C-alpha positions in Angstrom: 108.8 -59.7 75.3 108.6 -55.9 75.2 111.5 -53.8 73.9 112.9 -51.8 76.8 114.5 -48.4 76.6 117.8 -47.0 77.8 118.6 -43.7 79.2 121.9 -42.3 77.8 123.8 -39.7 79.8 127.0 -38.0 78.9 129.5 -37.4 81.6 131.7 -34.4 81.9 134.9 -34.4 79.8 136.8 -34.2 83.0 136.5 -38.0 83.2 138.5 -38.4 80.0 141.8 -40.1 80.0 142.2 -40.3 83.7 143.2 -43.2 86.0 140.7 -45.1 88.0 139.8 -43.5 91.4 138.3 -46.5 93.1 141.1 -47.0 95.6 143.0 -49.4 93.4 146.5 -48.8 91.9 145.9 -46.3 89.2 146.8 -47.1 85.6 147.7 -43.7 84.2 147.0 -42.4 80.7 150.2 -41.2 79.0 149.5 -38.9 76.0 152.8 -39.9 74.4 151.1 -43.0 73.2 149.4 -40.9 70.6 146.1 -42.8 70.3 142.9 -40.8 70.6 139.6 -42.7 71.4 136.1 -41.6 71.1 133.6 -42.2 73.8 131.6 -45.4 73.2 128.2 -45.2 71.6 125.4 -47.7 71.8 123.7 -49.7 69.1 121.5 -52.8 69.8 120.3 -53.0 73.4 118.1 -55.2 75.6 117.7 -55.0 79.3 120.5 -57.5 79.8 122.9 -56.7 76.9 124.4 -53.8 75.1 126.4 -53.4 71.9 128.9 -50.5 72.0 131.2 -49.0 69.4 134.2 -46.7 69.5 136.8 -45.3 67.1 140.5 -44.6 67.4 142.7 -42.1 65.6 146.3 -41.0 65.7 149.2 -43.4 66.3 147.0 -46.5 65.8 149.9 -48.7 64.6 151.1 -49.2 68.2 147.8 -50.7 69.3 148.1 -54.4 70.3 144.7 -54.8 72.0 141.4 -52.9 72.2 138.1 -53.4 74.0 135.7 -51.9 76.6 135.8 -51.9 80.4 132.7 -51.4 82.4 131.3 -51.3 85.9 128.0 -50.8 87.7 129.7 -48.6 90.4 133.1 -47.4 89.3 132.6 -44.2 87.3 136.0 -44.4 85.6 136.4 -48.2 85.0 139.7 -49.7 83.9 140.9 -53.1 82.9 140.8 -54.1 86.6 137.0 -54.0 86.3 134.9 -56.0 83.8 136.4 -56.2 80.3 135.2 -57.3 76.9 137.4 -57.5 73.8 136.5 -55.4 70.7 136.3 -56.8 67.1 138.1 -55.4 64.1 135.4 -52.7 63.9 136.0 -51.6 67.5 132.6 -53.0 68.5 131.6 -55.4 71.2 128.4 -56.8 72.9 128.3 -56.7 76.7 126.1 -59.4 78.1 124.9 -60.4 81.5 123.8 -56.9 82.5 121.2 -56.3 85.3 118.0 -54.6 84.4 117.3 -51.2 85.9 121.0 -50.7 86.6 123.4 -47.8 85.7 126.7 -48.9 84.0 129.8 -46.9 83.2 131.7 -47.9 80.1 135.0 -46.8 78.6 136.8 -47.8 75.5 140.5 -48.7 75.9 143.5 -49.6 73.8 146.9 -51.1 74.9 150.1 -50.3 73.0 153.6 -49.0 73.5 153.3 -50.4 77.1 150.5 -48.0 77.9 146.7 -48.1 78.4 144.6 -45.3 77.0 141.0 -44.8 77.9 138.2 -42.8 76.4 135.7 -40.6 78.1 133.1 -42.5 80.1 129.7 -43.4 78.6 126.9 -43.9 81.1 123.8 -46.0 80.4 120.9 -47.1 82.5 119.3 -50.4 81.5 115.6 -50.7 81.3 113.7 -52.5 84.0 113.6 -56.2 83.0 110.6 -58.4 82.8 110.8 -61.8 84.4 111.5 -63.3 81.0 114.5 -60.9 80.6 115.8 -61.2 84.1 119.5 -61.8 84.4 120.7 -63.0 87.8 123.9 -61.7 89.4 127.0 -63.3 87.9 129.6 -63.0 90.7 130.9 -66.2 92.2 130.3 -67.3 95.8 133.3 -69.5 96.0 135.7 -66.6 95.4 139.1 -68.3 96.1 140.4 -67.3 92.6 139.8 -63.6 93.3 140.5 -63.5 97.1 143.8 -61.8 96.8 144.3 -58.1 97.5 145.3 -57.5 93.8 141.8 -58.7 92.8 139.9 -56.5 95.2 138.2 -54.6 92.3 136.3 -57.8 91.6 135.4 -58.7 95.1 131.8 -57.3 95.0 130.5 -58.9 98.3 133.4 -61.3 98.8 135.4 -60.9 102.0 132.6 -59.4 104.1 132.3 -59.9 107.8 130.0 -58.2 110.3 128.6 -55.7 107.8 127.0 -52.4 108.6 125.1 -50.4 105.9 123.9 -46.8 105.6 122.0 -45.1 102.8 123.7 -41.8 102.2 122.6 -38.5 100.6 124.2 -39.4 97.3 121.9 -42.4 96.8 124.7 -45.0 97.5 124.5 -47.6 100.2 127.8 -47.7 102.0 128.9 -50.9 103.8 131.7 -51.3 106.3 132.9 -54.3 108.2 135.2 -56.2 110.6 138.8 -56.7 109.5 138.5 -60.2 108.2 139.2 -61.8 104.8 140.1 -65.1 103.2 143.9 -65.5 103.6 144.0 -62.1 105.4 144.1 -60.3 102.1 142.7 -57.1 103.7 145.9 -56.5 105.8 147.4 -54.5 103.0 144.7 -51.9 103.1 144.0 -50.4 106.5 141.0 -51.1 108.7 137.2 -51.0 108.7 137.0 -51.5 104.9 134.2 -50.0 102.9 132.3 -50.6 99.7 129.3 -49.0 98.1 126.4 -49.8 95.8 123.4 -48.1 94.2 121.4 -51.3 93.8 122.5 -53.6 96.7 123.7 -56.1 94.1 126.8 -54.6 92.5 129.3 -53.3 95.1 132.4 -51.1 94.5 135.3 -51.8 96.9 136.6 -48.6 98.5 139.3 -49.6 100.9 140.1 -49.0 104.5 138.6 -46.0 106.4 141.2 -46.1 109.2 144.8 -46.2 108.1 146.4 -47.2 111.4 145.6 -47.7 115.1 144.2 -44.5 116.5 146.8 -42.5 118.6 144.6 -42.6 121.7 144.3 -46.4 122.1 147.6 -47.4 123.6 147.9 -44.4 126.0 144.3 -45.0 127.1 145.0 -48.6 127.7 148.1 -47.9 129.7 146.3 -45.2 131.7 143.8 -47.8 132.8 146.4 -50.5 133.4 148.4 -48.1 135.6 145.3 -47.3 137.7 144.7 -51.0 138.1 148.3 -51.6 139.2 149.4 -53.3 136.0 152.4 -52.8 133.9 152.2 -51.0 130.6 151.3 -53.1 127.5 154.1 -54.3 125.3 151.7 -54.8 122.3 152.2 -53.0 119.0 149.5 -51.8 116.7 149.6 -55.0 114.6 148.4 -57.0 117.6 145.1 -55.2 118.0 141.7 -56.4 116.6 139.4 -54.1 114.5 135.9 -55.4 114.9 132.3 -54.8 114.1 131.7 -51.1 113.2 128.3 -49.5 113.1 127.6 -46.6 110.7 124.6 -44.2 110.8 123.6 -41.1 109.1 123.0 -38.5 111.9 121.8 -35.8 109.6 122.8 -34.4 106.2 126.5 -33.8 106.2 127.2 -35.9 109.4 127.8 -39.6 109.5 129.1 -41.5 112.5 130.9 -44.8 112.7 131.4 -46.5 116.1 134.0 -49.2 116.0 135.6 -51.9 118.3 139.3 -52.1 119.1 140.1 -55.3 120.8 143.3 -55.1 122.9 145.8 -58.0 123.0 147.1 -59.6 126.2 145.6 -60.3 129.6 144.8 -58.1 132.6 147.0 -59.9 135.1 150.3 -61.6 135.2 148.9 -65.1 135.8 147.1 -65.0 132.4 143.5 -64.6 133.7 141.1 -62.8 131.6 141.8 -61.3 128.2 142.6 -57.6 128.0 139.7 -55.2 127.6 138.3 -53.7 124.4 137.5 -50.1 123.5 134.7 -48.6 121.5 135.7 -45.5 119.5 134.1 -43.0 117.2 134.8 -41.6 113.7 132.9 -39.0 111.8 132.6 -38.0 108.1 130.6 -35.4 106.3 130.5 -37.4 103.1 131.2 -41.2 102.9 132.0 -40.9 99.2 135.3 -39.6 100.6 136.6 -42.9 102.0 139.6 -41.1 103.4 137.4 -38.5 105.1 136.7 -40.4 108.3 138.0 -38.3 111.2 138.7 -40.1 114.5 136.9 -38.6 117.5 138.5 -40.9 120.1 137.4 -43.0 123.0 133.8 -43.7 123.9 133.6 -46.6 126.3 135.4 -49.8 127.6 134.7 -53.0 129.4 133.3 -52.5 132.9 133.6 -54.9 135.9 131.8 -55.1 139.2 134.5 -57.3 140.7 136.9 -54.5 141.6 140.5 -55.4 141.2 140.0 -59.0 142.3 141.2 -60.9 139.2 140.9 -64.2 141.0 138.3 -65.5 138.6 139.8 -68.5 136.8 140.4 -67.8 133.2 138.1 -70.8 132.3 135.3 -69.8 134.7 133.3 -68.3 131.9 130.0 -68.3 133.8 131.5 -66.0 136.5 133.7 -63.9 134.1 135.5 -60.9 135.4 133.9 -58.4 133.1 130.2 -57.5 133.3 130.0 -55.7 130.0 132.2 -56.4 127.0 132.8 -53.3 124.9 132.5 -54.7 121.4 129.8 -54.8 118.7 128.5 -51.3 119.0 125.1 -50.3 117.6 124.1 -46.7 117.4 120.5 -45.6 117.3 118.5 -42.3 117.5 115.1 -43.1 118.9 111.7 -41.6 118.0 112.3 -38.9 120.7 115.6 -37.9 119.2 117.6 -39.4 122.0 121.0 -41.0 121.0 121.9 -44.4 122.3 124.8 -46.9 122.1 123.8 -50.6 122.3 126.8 -52.9 122.8 128.0 -56.2 124.3 129.1 -59.7 123.6 128.8 -62.8 125.7 129.5 -61.3 129.1 126.2 -60.8 131.1 124.3 -59.7 128.0 123.5 -56.6 126.0 123.9 -53.1 127.5 122.3 -49.8 126.5 123.8 -46.4 127.4 122.6 -42.9 126.4 124.9 -40.7 124.3 125.3 -36.9 124.1 123.8 -36.0 120.7 126.3 -33.3 120.0 129.5 -35.2 120.8 128.4 -38.8 120.2 130.1 -39.7 123.5 128.5 -41.2 126.6 126.2 -38.6 128.2 127.0 -39.5 131.8 130.5 -39.1 133.4 132.2 -42.4 133.2 133.9 -43.6 136.5 136.8 -46.0 136.6 135.8 -49.1 134.7 135.7 -51.3 137.7 133.9 -51.3 141.0 132.4 -53.7 143.5 128.7 -53.1 142.8 126.5 -52.7 139.8 125.7 -49.1 141.0 129.4 -48.1 140.8 129.5 -49.0 137.1 125.9 -48.0 136.2 127.1 -45.3 133.9 128.5 -48.0 131.6 125.0 -49.1 130.7 121.9 -51.0 131.7 120.9 -54.6 130.7 118.3 -54.9 127.9 118.7 -58.6 126.9 120.3 -61.7 128.4 120.0 -65.4 127.8 120.7 -66.4 131.4 120.3 -64.2 134.5 122.6 -66.4 136.5 125.5 -66.7 134.0 127.9 -64.3 132.4 128.6 -66.6 129.5 125.8 -65.7 127.1 126.7 -66.8 123.6 124.9 -63.7 122.3 126.3 -60.7 120.5 126.0 -58.3 117.6 123.0 -56.2 118.7 121.1 -54.3 116.1 118.1 -52.1 116.9 115.5 -50.6 114.5 112.2 -48.9 115.0 109.0 -49.7 113.1 105.3 -49.1 113.7 105.6 -48.5 117.4 108.2 -51.2 118.3 111.9 -51.3 118.8 113.2 -54.5 117.3 116.4 -56.0 118.8 118.2 -58.4 116.6 120.9 -60.6 118.2 123.5 -63.1 116.9 123.5 -66.4 118.9 126.3 -69.0 119.4 129.8 -69.3 117.9 130.4 -67.5 114.6 132.1 -70.1 112.3 129.2 -72.5 111.9 126.4 -72.2 114.5 125.7 -68.5 114.2 122.0 -67.8 114.0 119.9 -64.7 114.4 117.0 -64.0 116.9 114.7 -61.0 117.3 112.8 -59.5 120.2 110.8 -56.3 120.5 109.8 -53.6 123.0 107.6 -50.5 123.1 110.5 -48.5 124.7 114.1 -48.6 123.7 115.1 -49.4 127.3 112.8 -52.4 127.3 111.5 -54.7 128.4 112.1 -56.8 125.3 109.8 -59.7 124.6 110.4 -62.8 122.5 107.6 -63.8 120.1 106.6 -66.5 122.7 106.2 -63.8 125.4 109.6 -64.4 127.2 110.8 -61.2 128.9 114.5 -61.3 128.0 115.3 -58.1 129.7 114.2 -58.8 133.3 113.9 -62.6 133.3 116.4 -63.7 130.6 115.9 -66.6 128.3 116.4 -67.7 124.7 114.7 -65.4 122.1 112.4 -66.9 119.6 111.8 -66.8 116.6 114.9 -68.0 114.8 115.4 -65.4 112.0 118.4 -67.0 110.1 120.1 -70.3 110.7 122.6 -72.6 108.8 120.8 -74.1 105.9 121.2 -75.9 102.6 119.0 -76.0 99.5 119.7 -78.7 96.8 122.5 -78.1 94.3 124.8 -76.2 96.7 127.0 -76.5 99.8 124.6 -74.1 101.6 125.6 -71.5 104.1 126.6 -71.5 107.8 127.6 -68.7 110.2 124.8 -66.4 108.9 124.4 -63.7 111.5 125.8 -60.5 113.1 123.3 -58.5 111.0 122.5 -55.0 110.1 118.9 -54.1 109.3 118.1 -51.1 107.1 115.4 -49.6 104.8 115.4 -47.7 101.6 113.1 -44.9 102.8 110.2 -46.4 100.8 109.1 -49.1 103.2 111.4 -51.8 101.9 113.5 -53.4 104.6 116.7 -55.4 104.2 118.8 -57.7 106.3 122.6 -57.9 105.7 125.0 -60.3 107.3 128.0 -62.5 106.4 127.5 -66.1 105.3 130.3 -68.7 105.4 130.9 -71.8 103.4 130.6 -75.0 105.5 133.9 -76.6 106.6 135.7 -78.7 104.0 133.4 -77.7 101.2 134.6 -79.0 97.9 137.7 -80.4 99.6 138.9 -77.0 100.7 140.2 -77.3 104.3 139.9 -73.5 104.6 136.4 -73.2 103.1 134.9 -72.0 106.3 137.0 -68.8 106.0 135.2 -67.9 102.8 132.9 -65.0 104.0 130.4 -63.7 101.5 128.2 -60.6 102.2 124.5 -61.5 102.1 121.7 -59.1 101.6 118.1 -60.3 102.0 114.7 -58.7 101.8 112.5 -58.6 104.9 108.7 -59.2 104.8 106.7 -58.4 107.9 103.9 -60.6 109.3 100.5 -59.2 109.9 101.3 -59.0 113.6 104.6 -57.2 113.0 107.4 -59.7 113.1 110.2 -59.6 110.6 110.7 -62.5 108.2 114.0 -62.7 106.4 113.8 -64.3 103.0 115.8 -67.5 102.4 117.4 -66.5 99.2 119.7 -63.4 98.8 118.4 -60.3 97.1 119.1 -60.1 93.4 116.8 -57.3 92.1 114.2 -59.7 90.7 111.2 -57.9 89.2 108.3 -58.2 91.6 105.5 -59.3 89.3 102.4 -60.4 91.1 102.6 -64.1 92.0 99.8 -66.1 90.4 98.1 -69.0 92.1 99.0 -71.3 89.2 102.7 -70.7 89.9 102.4 -72.3 93.3 101.4 -75.7 92.0 104.3 -78.2 91.9 107.3 -79.0 93.9 108.9 -76.9 96.6 112.1 -77.3 98.7 110.9 -76.9 102.3 113.1 -76.3 105.3 112.1 -76.5 109.0 114.5 -73.8 110.2 114.0 -74.6 113.9 117.1 -74.3 116.0 119.7 -77.1 115.9 123.1 -76.0 117.3 125.8 -76.2 114.6 123.7 -78.1 112.1 122.7 -77.1 108.6 119.0 -77.6 108.1 118.4 -79.2 104.8 115.4 -79.2 102.5 112.8 -81.8 101.8 110.4 -81.9 98.9 106.9 -80.5 99.4 104.3 -80.8 96.6 101.2 -78.6 96.2 98.5 -80.0 93.9 95.8 -78.3 91.8 93.1 -79.4 94.2 94.7 -77.5 97.1 96.3 -80.5 98.7 99.8 -81.1 100.0 100.7 -84.4 98.5 104.3 -84.9 99.6 106.7 -83.8 102.3 106.3 -83.3 106.1 102.9 -81.7 105.6 101.5 -84.3 103.3 97.7 -84.6 103.6 97.2 -81.0 104.6 95.5 -78.4 102.5 96.7 -75.0 101.1 95.1 -71.7 100.1 96.4 -68.5 98.7 95.8 -64.8 99.4 97.0 -63.4 96.1 96.5 -59.7 97.2 99.0 -60.1 100.1 101.0 -62.9 98.5 100.6 -65.2 101.5 100.4 -69.0 101.0 98.7 -70.8 103.9 99.7 -74.5 104.1 99.1 -76.8 107.0 97.7 -73.8 108.8 101.0 -71.9 108.5 101.1 -68.5 106.8 104.1 -68.4 104.4 105.0 -65.0 103.0 106.0 -65.1 99.4 108.6 -63.1 97.4 110.3 -63.4 94.0 114.0 -63.8 94.5 117.1 -65.1 92.8 117.6 -68.8 92.7 121.3 -68.8 93.6 121.6 -72.6 93.5 120.3 -73.0 89.9 122.7 -73.3 87.0 122.4 -71.0 85.3 121.0 -68.7 88.0 117.5 -67.5 87.4 114.5 -66.3 89.4 112.2 -68.3 91.6 109.5 -67.9 94.3 110.5 -68.2 98.0 108.7 -68.2 101.3 109.3 -67.6 105.0 106.9 -68.1 107.8 106.4 -68.7 111.5 104.3 -71.6 112.7 103.2 -73.3 115.9 105.7 -73.8 118.7 107.6 -70.7 117.3 109.0 -72.7 114.4 110.5 -70.9 111.4 110.0 -72.2 107.9 111.9 -71.4 104.7 111.2 -72.7 101.2 111.7 -72.1 97.5 109.9 -73.3 94.4 111.7 -76.0 92.5 112.4 -75.7 88.8 
């Protein structure tokens, strides 16, 4: 095991003795306490642990407790972050650190009913070897820290419909739908944000929108009046705040498109839920979480049925709306044109061009109802549908990226609590047509997209995950691609009747097949060192999952054994042979190319690293697996 070095950086003294600025309730330093602390210094260090020491002077007789608080994101950590007690020499060893990660550390004392903090000490751990790797320590079952008062410890707890952008300051910023276990988020505004430097440790930032935008209710009542309907009686607490999408437009300009779902129905007899709106906020620097400025209305639901509401409320296949204005995705194509992709369930997914300067719809929008498709054409054109003859699609959450000559359209399928799964199609032009991997034209013909990209699953030693979809897909600028989504606990996990409301943010690496299709890794990203995978490491037992589509069911693993003589001796592929392309890290078993990656073994106790695979086989099947320990 080699000794790894640390980079020590002193921060400005302006950080000294200040309260935390992470959006939590500040704990103020009061100089009348009379205790003076030195900034921590480091002694013994490895890639996963660090011994720190401080000193105190002044009115030390009031001190009842002393220690160190630390964080991988918060630059002025407090006792609401991670804490370790100090010994009588004001020294402590911090363990469980991630390799290659920057940590911020402050000494603190408590006495005379006050907390006092030192200046911040910054340390970047060395890149760990596999032998030194320490897996993320945060809990998945976060019931004990779900409350608003514990939000500084959430990390990726309480994440739903995430969107991620890499900003100029090197942070990844994540925003989301208003949803949390026990509705803890209600205290903090809307479209909550967090940020990370390493995609593992996330700092909670709080809501970006403090209250319902002023334009929403007047715009709703304007449309209702034109439709011959009475004004809404809803108040701001009744509205839904769903599925934002954030993008960097250029240095100094970030846009967030968001959904506002209006309560009520569009006619007195209770037929058809009220419309939704897509709005826009802008910010010049997402580090300023309060800096999002609302730019107003962008688009709403469109109908080609005029003002004839006589579509029964349960006649989903013939629904009143043609386009449903939720789940926006914003994209700037290779020709620098700006687009909004949106839609959910009704008819399919729509694409509409935006004005680059304003971020609003480029064409003039007519009234959001008509009697023909031509009358509402300005609201968008169809790019993907499951069924040309039905308006009840069970697809939503579009996300588009561009890579190597193709636009990739990721979609969430089915209901979100359990059955949620992800599909992907691609096109040479952003307007389509989009083709499934099996050649299905889902733009002009409709049909189910294959392959399955994510699906409810379960490895041994865990409850597994369900509801894994509504993704965002992003890269780090260096060719590494990531897939982020929520994952939910199964229903009644561990005897908790509300376990399906536990929503954890998931980030996974993507590998690309040789013919250009994305493979999402089965285990979440945990910053495992990517040492080359040796052939000898493949021999032994694997947990193998056939991830083929099965509505609402978790796909569970079976044992597959690879032997030294290149045979598969157990599992569904028993009797087949295997080979290994070490250069490209591709295992071929039973004729299926399985793309390998080192990832965190989240089910192991204690967590560690392992090898995983994902691959597409015959009949458009998807396979996931991980090496058993």
